[in-house]
C-alpha positions in Angstrom: -11.2 -10.1 -12.7 -14.0 -13.0 -12.7 -11.5 -15.4 -11.0 -10.2 -17.0 -14.1 -6.6 -16.8 -14.1 -5.4 -15.2 -17.4 -1.5 -16.1 -17.1 1.0 -16.6 -14.5 4.0 -14.3 -14.9 7.2 -16.0 -13.8 10.5 -14.3 -13.7 11.1 -13.4 -10.2 13.2 -15.9 -7.9 11.8 -15.0 -4.3 8.6 -13.6 -2.8 7.0 -11.0 -4.8 6.5 -8.2 -2.1 4.8 -5.2 -4.1 3.4 -4.0 -7.4 2.6 -0.9 -9.0 0.4 -0.2 -12.1 2.1 2.0 -14.5 0.5 4.0 -17.5 -2.9 3.5 -16.4 -2.9 -0.2 -15.9 -1.2 -1.0 -19.3 2.1 -2.1 -17.4 2.6 -3.5 -14.4 5.9 -3.4 -12.2 6.7 -6.0 -9.4 9.1 -5.9 -6.6 10.8 -8.8 -5.0 13.2 -10.1 -2.4 15.4 -11.3 -5.5 16.6 -7.7 -5.4 15.0 -6.9 -8.7 11.8 -4.9 -10.2 10.2 -6.6 -13.4 8.0 -4.5 -15.8 5.4 -6.4 -17.5 2.9 -5.6 -20.3 -0.4 -6.4 -19.1 -2.0 -7.1 -22.5 0.1 -10.2 -23.3 2.0 -10.7 -20.1 5.3 -10.4 -21.8 8.4 -9.5 -19.8 9.8 -6.1 -20.6 12.5 -5.4 -18.6 14.3 -6.4 -15.4 15.6 -3.2 -12.9 18.4 -4.3 -11.0 20.0 -1.8 -8.8 19.2 -2.8 -5.2 21.4 -4.8 -3.0 18.7 -6.3 -0.9 15.0 -6.9 -1.5 12.5 -4.6 -2.8 9.9 -3.7 -0.1 7.6 -0.8 -2.0 7.2 0.6 -5.2 5.5 4.0 -6.5 4.5 5.1 -10.1 5.8 8.9 -10.4 5.2 11.6 -12.6 6.7 11.9 -15.9 6.9 8.1 -16.4 9.2 7.5 -13.5 9.0 4.8 -11.2 10.4 4.6 -7.5 11.6 1.3 -5.6 12.5 1.1 -2.1 14.5 -1.8 -0.4 15.9 -3.5 2.7 19.4 -1.7 1.4 18.2 1.4 3.0 17.9 3.3 -0.4 15.2 4.3 -3.0 16.0 4.0 -6.6 14.5 5.8 -9.7 13.8 4.5 -12.7 12.6 5.2 -16.2 9.8 2.7 -17.1 11.9 1.3 -19.8 14.2 0.1 -17.1 17.0 3.0 -17.0 18.3 3.5 -13.4 18.3 7.3 -13.4 19.1 8.1 -9.5 19.9 6.3 -6.1 18.4 8.2 -3.1 20.5 7.5 0.0 19.8 9.1 3.2 18.1 6.5 5.3 19.9 4.6 7.7 17.5 1.4 7.8 14.9 -0.1 5.5 12.6 1.9 3.2 9.3 0.4 3.9 6.9 3.0 2.4 6.8 5.4 -0.4 4.3 8.0 -1.4 4.1 9.9 -5.0 3.9 13.6 -4.3 3.2 16.6 -6.8 6.0 18.7 -8.2 8.4 16.2 -8.8 8.6 14.9 -5.4 8.6 11.6 -3.3 8.2 10.9 0.3 9.8 7.7 1.7 9.3 6.0 5.0 12.0 3.8 6.9 12.6 1.8 9.8 15.0 4.5 11.2 11.9 6.3 12.2 12.0 9.2 9.6 10.0 10.1 6.5 12.4 11.9 3.7 11.0 14.3 1.1 13.2 13.9 -2.2 13.2 15.9 -5.4 13.3 12.8 -7.7 14.4 14.8 -10.9 17.8 15.7 -9.3 17.7 13.4 -6.4 18.2 16.1 -3.8 17.0 15.6 -0.3 14.5 18.6 0.3 13.5 17.8 4.0 14.0 14.9 6.6 11.0 14.7 8.9 11.6 13.4 12.3 8.7 12.9 14.9 8.4 9.0 15.1 10.3 7.2 17.8 9.7 3.6 16.1 9.8 2.5 12.3 7.4 4.3 9.8 5.1 1.8 8.2 2.7 3.8 6.1 2.3 6.8 4.3 -0.5 8.6 2.0 -0.3 11.9 0.7 -3.1 14.4 1.4 -4.5 17.4 -0.2 -3.4 20.7 0.8 0.1 20.0 0.7 0.2 17.6 3.4 1.4 13.9 4.2 0.4 11.6 6.8 2.7 8.9 8.4 1.8 6.1 10.5 4.3 4.6 12.9 5.4 1.8 15.1 5.0 4.2 18.3 1.1 4.0 17.6 1.1 7.6 16.4 0.1 9.3 13.0 1.7 12.4 12.1 0.4 14.9 9.9 3.2 17.2 8.0 3.5 20.3 6.0 5.0 19.5 2.7 5.9 23.2 2.2 8.5 23.6 5.0 8.6 20.2 6.6 7.1 21.0 9.9 4.7 18.6 11.7 1.6 20.0 12.1 -0.2 17.7 14.5 0.5 14.3 16.1 -2.7 12.0 16.2 -2.4 9.7 19.2 -5.1 6.9 20.2 -3.7 3.7 19.1 -2.1 1.5 21.2 0.2 -0.4 18.9 1.7 0.0 15.4 -0.1 2.1 13.0 -0.1 -0.6 9.7 -2.2 1.2 7.4 -3.7 4.4 6.2 -6.8 5.6 3.8 -8.0 8.7 2.9 -11.8 9.3 3.4 -13.9 12.2 2.2 -14.6 15.3 3.8 -10.9 15.8 5.2 -10.9 12.6 7.1 -8.4 9.8 7.5 -8.6 6.3 8.7 -5.9 4.4 10.4 -5.6 0.5 11.1 -3.5 -0.9 13.7 -2.2 -4.1 15.3 -4.4 -3.1 18.3 -7.2 -4.6 16.4 -8.9 -1.4 16.0 -9.6 1.4 13.0 -9.5 5.3 14.1 -11.5 7.8 12.0 -9.6 11.0 12.3 -10.6 14.7 11.3 -7.7 16.2 9.3 -9.2 19.9 10.1 -8.5 19.6 14.0 -6.7 16.5 14.4 -10.0 15.4 16.7 -10.9 11.5 16.7 -14.4 11.3 15.2 -15.0 7.4 15.8 -13.3 4.1 16.7 -14.1 1.3 14.7 -13.8 -2.1 16.7 -14.8 -5.7 15.6 -11.6 -7.3 14.6 -10.1 -9.9 16.9 -6.7 -9.4 15.3 -4.3 -6.8 13.6 -5.7 -4.7 11.0 -3.3 -5.0 8.1 -4.9 -3.3 5.2 -7.8 -0.7 4.7 -9.5 0.5 1.2 -12.1 3.3 0.6 -15.0 1.7 -1.5 -16.7 3.5 -4.1 -19.8 4.2 -2.0 -17.7 5.9 0.7 -17.6 3.0 3.0 -14.5 1.5 4.3 -13.1 -2.1 4.2 -10.6 -3.4 6.7 -8.5 -6.6 6.4 -7.3 -8.6 9.3 -5.1 -10.8 10.9 -8.2 -12.7 12.0 -9.2 -13.9 8.4 -12.1 -11.6 7.9 -12.9 -8.3 6.2 -15.4 -5.8 7.6 -17.4 -3.2 6.1 -17.8 -0.1 7.8 -19.6 3.2 7.6 -16.8 5.6 8.9 -19.2 8.5 9.6 -20.8 6.8 12.5 -18.5 3.5 13.1 -21.2 1.2 12.4 -20.1 -2.1 11.1 -22.1 -2.9 8.1 -21.0 -6.5 7.2 -18.4 -9.3 7.9 -17.0 -11.2 4.8 -15.7 -14.6 5.8 -14.1 -16.7 3.2 -10.3 -16.9 3.8 -8.6 -19.1 6.4 -5.8 -17.0 7.1 -4.7 -13.5 7.4 -5.8 -11.2 4.8 -3.1 -9.3 3.8 -4.2 -6.9 0.8 -7.2 -5.5 -0.7 -7.9 -3.5 -3.8 -11.6 -2.5 -5.2 -12.6 -3.4 -8.6 -15.4 -1.8 -10.9 -19.1 -3.1 -10.3 -19.2 -2.8 -6.5 -16.4 -5.5 -6.3 -13.8 -6.0 -3.7 -10.9 -8.1 -4.1 -8.8 -9.6 -1.1 -5.6 -11.6 -1.0 -4.6 -13.8 2.1 -1.6 -15.7 3.6 -4.0 -19.1 2.8 -2.9 -18.4 -0.9 -6.4 -17.5 -1.9 -7.9 -14.3 -3.9 -11.7 -13.9 -3.3 -13.8 -11.6 -5.3 -16.6 -10.1 -3.3 -19.7 -7.9 -4.0 -19.4 -5.0 -1.3 -22.9 -4.2 -2.1 -24.6 -7.2 -0.6 -21.4 -9.1 1.1 -21.4 -12.0 -1.3 -18.5 -14.1 -2.2 -18.5 -14.0 -6.1 -15.6 -16.2 -6.6 -12.5 -17.8 -5.0 -9.4 -17.9 -7.1 -6.6 -20.3 -5.9 -3.9 -20.0 -8.4 -1.1 -19.4 -5.9 1.0 -21.9 -3.9 1.8 -19.3 -1.1 0.7 -16.0 0.7 -0.7 -13.4 -1.5 1.3 -10.3 -0.5 -0.1 -7.4 -3.0 -3.0 -6.9 -5.2 -3.1 -4.2 -8.0 -6.2 -3.3 -10.1 -5.1 -3.4 -14.0 -6.7 -1.6 -17.2 -9.4 -3.7 -19.0 -11.1 -4.6 -15.7 -7.8 -6.8 -14.6 -6.5 -7.8 -11.2 -2.9 -8.8 -10.8 -1.7 -10.6 -7.5 2.0 -11.1 -6.3 2.9 -13.9 -3.7 5.5 -15.6 -2.0 5.5 -18.3 -4.5 7.8 -15.9 -6.6 4.9 -15.5 -9.3 2.6 -12.8 -10.5 
């Protein structure tokens, strides 16, 4: 992750939309608009398996317990795979595209869809446990919370906190004025939400109150990541990354180096942050002092997703069909 391209993984025939590290980063799964998921071995880039079971593009991936992998698709379904490439189950219950997945405990999985619902599944037997209906627009983001809870962010500008024991809505967090694009869990039972309204809101999950509103971006907030020191980083359509103190909402630094939207963020060891943009570049930053360490320009189209791998590695998936 020093910016040197180790290898280019070629196998997909359309945009690479999502990735998931498997087995502590020794394997990597990538999902594409070519309808497939590919499993790669990180050590040497070997293409181990192509998983074919969707009728439309793959939008999201999640590593599950017991060496399982879940993929969501524009075809409205979720497919459960073994990591050797065997299709174990096809979960059908959504009426529109599945856009987000969250791995849960006790053999469960959550899927969020453009049909405005979230479904909780038992992935071992493929059974639908609960259908969570409370959003009035598509569900864009999901994140598992402690205490047996789940948060969902919607196109209706709200975040809903759900009780996974019974599928009931615990609270609805309202404060944004446009789509909730991304969610990040902070310590102290707090949640950060990023929106197309250009703001980030930090919420108390204990009582649902708004603790602070972080305003500094001039375009949609597209991605969030919590840094090792507890700070929050946000990437935006305005081509910048802002580092925040979520406790008081203070804007600590603005990282400028991309020439297009910042599509994805991930953290690396050693106080480093990686960002991918629609300018086809990846930038590695030192988030302690905001310095740009290196700019990696190996892709020829938008970088759509990043994943931190075993052995200080970084993987990137892009619209140029490569990893």
